[in-house]
C-alpha positions in Angstrom: -17.6 32.3 5.4 -16.5 35.5 6.9 -17.6 38.9 5.6 -15.0 41.1 4.0 -12.7 42.5 6.7 -9.0 43.2 7.1 -6.9 41.5 4.4 -5.6 38.1 5.6 -1.9 37.3 5.0 -0.2 34.1 3.9 1.5 33.8 7.3 -1.9 33.9 9.0 -3.3 31.2 6.7 -0.3 28.9 7.3 -0.5 29.5 11.0 -4.1 28.4 11.0 -3.4 25.3 8.8 -0.5 24.3 11.1 -3.2 23.2 13.6 -3.8 20.2 11.3 -1.6 17.3 12.4 -0.9 14.2 10.4 -1.8 11.3 12.7 0.8 8.9 11.2 3.7 11.3 10.7 3.2 13.1 14.0 3.8 16.6 12.6 1.7 19.5 11.2 0.9 19.6 7.5 2.6 22.9 7.0 6.0 21.8 8.3 5.6 18.6 6.2 5.3 20.7 3.1 1.8 19.6 2.2 0.4 23.2 1.7 1.4 24.5 -1.7 0.6 27.3 -4.2 -1.0 29.5 -1.6 -2.5 32.6 -3.2 -4.7 35.3 -1.6 -6.3 37.8 -4.0 -7.5 41.4 -3.3 -11.1 40.2 -2.7 -10.0 37.9 0.1 -10.3 34.7 -1.9 -7.8 32.1 -0.6 -6.6 29.3 -2.9 -4.1 26.6 -2.1 -3.2 23.0 -2.9 -3.2 20.3 -0.1 -0.7 17.7 -1.3 -1.1 14.4 0.4 1.6 11.8 0.8 -0.5 9.1 -0.9 -3.7 9.1 -2.9 -4.8 6.3 -0.6 -4.6 8.6 2.4 -7.0 7.2 5.1 -7.7 10.8 6.5 -8.1 12.6 3.1 -11.7 13.6 3.7 -11.0 14.8 7.2 -8.1 16.8 6.1 -10.1 18.4 3.3 -13.1 19.3 5.6 -10.9 20.7 8.4 -8.6 22.8 6.1 -11.6 24.3 4.3 -13.3 25.1 7.6 -10.3 26.6 9.4 -9.5 29.0 6.5 -13.2 29.9 5.9 -13.6 31.0 9.5 -10.7 33.5 9.3 -11.6 37.2 9.3 -11.2 38.7 5.9 -11.6 35.4 3.9 -14.4 35.6 1.4 -14.0 32.3 -0.3 -11.8 29.2 -0.3 -10.5 27.4 -3.3 -9.0 24.1 -2.1 -7.4 21.5 -4.4 -6.5 18.1 -3.0 -3.7 16.2 -4.7 -1.1 13.5 -3.8 2.6 13.0 -4.3 4.0 9.7 -3.3 7.6 10.4 -2.2 10.3 7.8 -2.4 11.6 6.2 0.8 14.9 7.4 2.1 17.3 4.5 1.9 20.7 6.2 1.5 20.6 5.9 -2.3 20.4 8.8 -4.7 18.6 6.7 -7.3 16.0 4.0 -6.7 17.2 0.4 -7.1 14.5 -0.2 -9.7 14.4 2.8 -12.0 11.1 4.7 -11.8 9.8 2.7 -8.8 9.4 4.7 -5.6 8.4 1.9 -3.2 8.8 -1.8 -3.3 6.4 -3.4 -0.8 6.6 -7.1 -0.2 3.7 -9.2 0.9 4.7 -12.4 2.7 3.5 -15.2 5.0 5.0 -17.8 7.1 3.0 -20.7 5.5 0.9 -21.4 2.5 -2.9 -21.4 2.5 -3.5 -18.1 4.3 -4.7 -16.2 1.3 -1.5 -14.2 0.8 -1.8 -13.9 -3.0 -5.4 -12.9 -2.9 -4.6 -10.2 -0.3 -1.6 -9.0 -2.3 -3.7 -8.6 -5.5 -6.5 -6.7 -3.7 -4.1 -4.4 -1.9 -2.4 -3.6 -5.2 -5.8 -3.0 -6.9 -6.9 -0.9 -3.9 -3.9 1.4 -4.3 -4.5 1.7 -8.0 -8.2 2.5 -7.5 -7.1 5.4 -5.2 -5.2 6.9 -8.1 -1.7 5.6 -7.5 0.5 4.0 -10.2 0.9 0.4 -9.2 2.8 -2.7 -10.4 2.4 -6.2 -9.2 5.2 -8.8 -9.2 4.2 -12.4 -8.7 7.4 -13.8 -7.1 5.7 -16.9 -5.8 8.1 -19.1 -7.8 6.6 -22.4 -6.8 3.0 -21.6 -7.1 2.3 -18.5 -9.3 -1.4 -18.0 -8.9 -1.7 -14.2 -9.6 -2.2 -14.5 -13.4 -5.2 -16.8 -12.9 -6.7 -14.5 -10.2 -6.4 -11.5 -12.6 -7.6 -13.4 -15.8 -4.3 -12.9 -17.6 -2.8 -15.5 -19.9 -0.7 -13.6 -22.5 3.1 -13.8 -22.4 5.0 -10.5 -21.9 6.8 -9.0 -24.8 10.6 -8.3 -24.9 12.0 -4.9 -25.9 15.7 -4.1 -25.8 16.3 -7.2 -23.8 13.8 -6.2 -21.1 10.3 -7.5 -20.4 7.3 -5.3 -20.9 4.8 -5.9 -18.2 1.2 -6.8 -19.0 -1.7 -4.8 -17.6 -4.6 -5.9 -15.6 -7.2 -3.6 -14.0 -4.8 -0.7 -14.4 -1.9 -2.4 -12.8 1.4 -3.5 -14.5 2.0 -7.3 -14.0 4.8 -9.7 -14.3 4.7 -13.3 -13.1 6.9 -16.3 -13.5 3.7 -18.2 -14.4 3.4 -16.0 -17.5 7.0 -16.7 -18.5 7.0 -20.5 -18.0 3.4 -21.3 -18.7 0.7 -21.1 -16.1 0.0 -24.9 -16.1 3.7 -26.0 -15.8 5.0 -27.2 -12.5 7.8 -25.0 -11.1 10.9 -27.0 -10.1 13.7 -24.7 -9.0 17.0 -25.1 -7.1 18.3 -22.3 -4.9 20.6 -20.4 -7.4 17.9 -20.5 -10.1 15.4 -19.1 -7.7 17.7 -16.2 -6.9 18.4 -15.5 -10.5 14.8 -15.6 -11.5 13.8 -13.0 -8.8 16.7 -10.7 -9.8 15.6 -10.9 -13.5 12.0 -10.1 -12.7 13.1 -7.1 -10.7 15.9 -5.7 -12.8 15.1 -6.9 -16.4 11.6 -5.5 -16.5 10.6 -2.1 -17.8 8.3 -1.1 -15.0 8.1 2.6 -15.9 7.0 5.2 -13.3 5.4 3.5 -10.3 4.4 4.7 -6.9 4.2 1.2 -5.5 5.5 -2.1 -6.7 3.7 -4.8 -4.7 5.6 -8.1 -4.6 3.8 -11.4 -3.8 6.4 -13.6 -2.1 6.3 -17.3 -1.8 5.3 -18.5 1.6 8.1 -19.1 4.2 11.6 -17.8 4.4 13.3 -19.4 1.4 15.7 -18.2 -1.3 13.1 -16.0 -3.1 12.5 -14.0 0.1 16.1 -13.7 0.9 17.1 -12.6 -2.6 14.4 -9.9 -2.6 15.4 -8.6 0.8 19.1 -8.5 -0.2 18.8 -7.3 -3.8 16.4 -4.4 -3.4 16.0 -1.7 -0.7 12.5 -2.7 0.3 10.3 0.0 1.8 8.9 -2.8 4.0 6.9 -6.0 4.2 3.3 -6.8 5.2 2.8 -10.2 6.7 -0.5 -12.1 6.1 -1.6 -14.6 8.8 -4.7 -16.3 10.1 -5.9 -16.1 13.7 -5.1 -19.6 14.9 -2.1 -19.8 17.2 -0.1 -22.3 15.2 -0.4 -20.3 11.9 0.4 -17.1 13.7 3.6 -18.4 15.2 4.9 -19.3 11.8 4.0 -15.9 10.4 5.8 -14.2 13.2 9.0 -16.2 12.5 8.8 -14.8 8.9 8.4 -11.3 10.3 11.4 -11.7 12.6 13.5 -13.1 9.7 12.8 -9.9 7.7 13.6 -7.8 10.7 17.0 -9.6 10.9 17.6 -8.5 7.2 16.8 -4.9 8.1 13.5 -4.9 6.3 10.9 -2.8 8.0 7.7 -4.6 9.1 4.8 -2.5 7.7 2.3 -4.5 9.7 0.3 -7.7 10.2 -2.8 -8.5 8.3 -5.3 -11.0 9.8 -7.1 -12.9 7.0 -10.1 -15.2 7.5 -10.8 -13.3 10.7 -14.5 -13.9 11.0 -17.5 -15.3 9.1 -21.0 -14.0 8.9 -23.7 -16.6 9.0 -26.4 -16.1 6.3 -29.1 -17.4 8.6 -28.4 -15.6 11.9 -26.4 -12.6 10.6 -23.9 -12.9 13.4 -20.1 -12.8 13.2 -18.4 -16.2 14.0 -14.7 -16.3 14.8 -13.9 -19.7 13.4 -10.1 -19.6 13.8 -10.1 -17.6 17.1 -10.0 -13.8 17.3 -7.6 -11.0 18.1 -4.4 -12.9 18.2 -2.8 -11.0 15.3 -3.6 -7.7 16.9 -2.2 -8.7 20.2 0.9 -10.1 18.6 1.5 -6.8 16.7 1.2 -4.9 19.9 3.6 -7.2 21.7 6.2 -7.0 18.9 5.8 -3.2 18.4 4.6 -3.5 14.7 1.5 -2.0 13.2 -1.7 -4.0 13.0 -3.1 -3.2 9.6 -6.5 -4.8 10.0 -8.6 -7.9 9.5 -10.4 -9.5 6.5 -13.5 -11.7 6.8 -13.8 -15.2 5.5 -16.2 -14.3 2.7 -17.2 -16.4 -0.3 -17.2 -13.4 -2.6 -13.5 -12.9 -2.2 -12.8 -16.4 -3.3 -15.4 -16.4 -6.1 -14.1 -13.2 -7.6 -10.5 -14.5 -7.5 -11.6 -17.7 -9.3 -13.3 -15.5 -11.9 -10.2 -13.5 -12.5 -11.1 -10.2 -10.7 -10.0 -8.5 -7.5 -13.1 -8.2 -5.2 -12.3 -4.6 -4.6 -12.9 -3.9 -8.3 -15.8 -6.3 -9.0 -17.7 -6.1 -5.7 -16.5 -2.8 -4.1 -19.5 -2.6 -1.7 -18.9 -6.1 -0.1 -17.7 -6.3 3.4 -14.5 -8.0 2.3 -13.7 -5.4 -0.3 -14.3 -2.6 2.2 -12.0 -4.3 4.7 -9.3 -4.7 2.0 -9.5 -1.0 0.9 -9.2 0.1 4.5 -6.1 -2.1 5.0 -4.6 -0.7 1.8 -5.0 2.8 3.1 -3.4 1.8 6.4 -0.5 0.2 4.5 -0.1 3.4 2.4 0.1 5.4 5.6 2.9 3.2 6.9 4.8 3.6 3.7 4.4 7.4 4.0 5.9 7.2 7.5 9.0 5.5 6.0 9.3 8.2 3.4 9.1 11.1 5.9 11.1 9.6 8.7 14.3 11.4 7.6 12.5 14.5 6.3 13.6 17.8 8.0 11.1 20.4 9.2 10.2 22.8 6.4 10.0 26.5 7.1 7.5 27.8 4.5 6.6 31.1 6.1 
């Protein structure tokens, strides 16, 4: 910390902080409007708020350390009072009001085929965002196989108020699932028009309240539910879950291209069951091959969000009705999922700021 010297100005502080660049948005944090409430008192004490684009920001700690250090090193600064906050801004989609009142972002999680762990990933991504401090909802739109209620230990039926469903809550998240409406043990037999209507009702006839993110677990493939969602709601984007083997990846990429054709932004690829660690030897074994999803993402020009290990704890916790990021946060699988959720939140922020003009705050 500098000793007392010439009084520092707001313009000088902002100039120094403009050296901090957001790696995802490609602009400095001052022009992005992240520096707020800047005050300098007579004694040289500088206080300001650093407002992130998401509470799940993957570079939060780096931003905080760098901002504090840059301002502390300025001549005339005697102390730094830095407050870190977050404000998730809605995506620009040409609409003045969100398609779902109060919901800033609708994020779909899909896959080309079943059996890749899509629902488990969707649940843990939503829970990770909630743990970071975001307001999160989870819509189980897997009409034919709604597994989310069981994985979250929820069995109650939603209440109806003013002809709208009131979501249940699980681990701090708001939840609606067709499995809760029709009975978790009942087989779902739907024809195309009914599927579309069910999705529309779960989107529009639910009182979601104020949400930063609504995560939607889609059925596998490219059927009516996925088409209805893409056409009924301006999605912020979709994350595609795949496994490393070539045949599964090819099908997942077809789903990604389908959403691209519907003008839905691909937020990235997630490789599940990427590796397995042997208890005896402690080595990583790539059972289903390795690196194909990352190479495919590079080839298609979409983000690669990360890989998740084939880990018994993830399955065990899901069977017990808990997201592994909540129940076993220190496990390798939980840490991988939290990292992917942060990368996903960063891609959502890019969508929000893509149309944002440069802000002159000086």
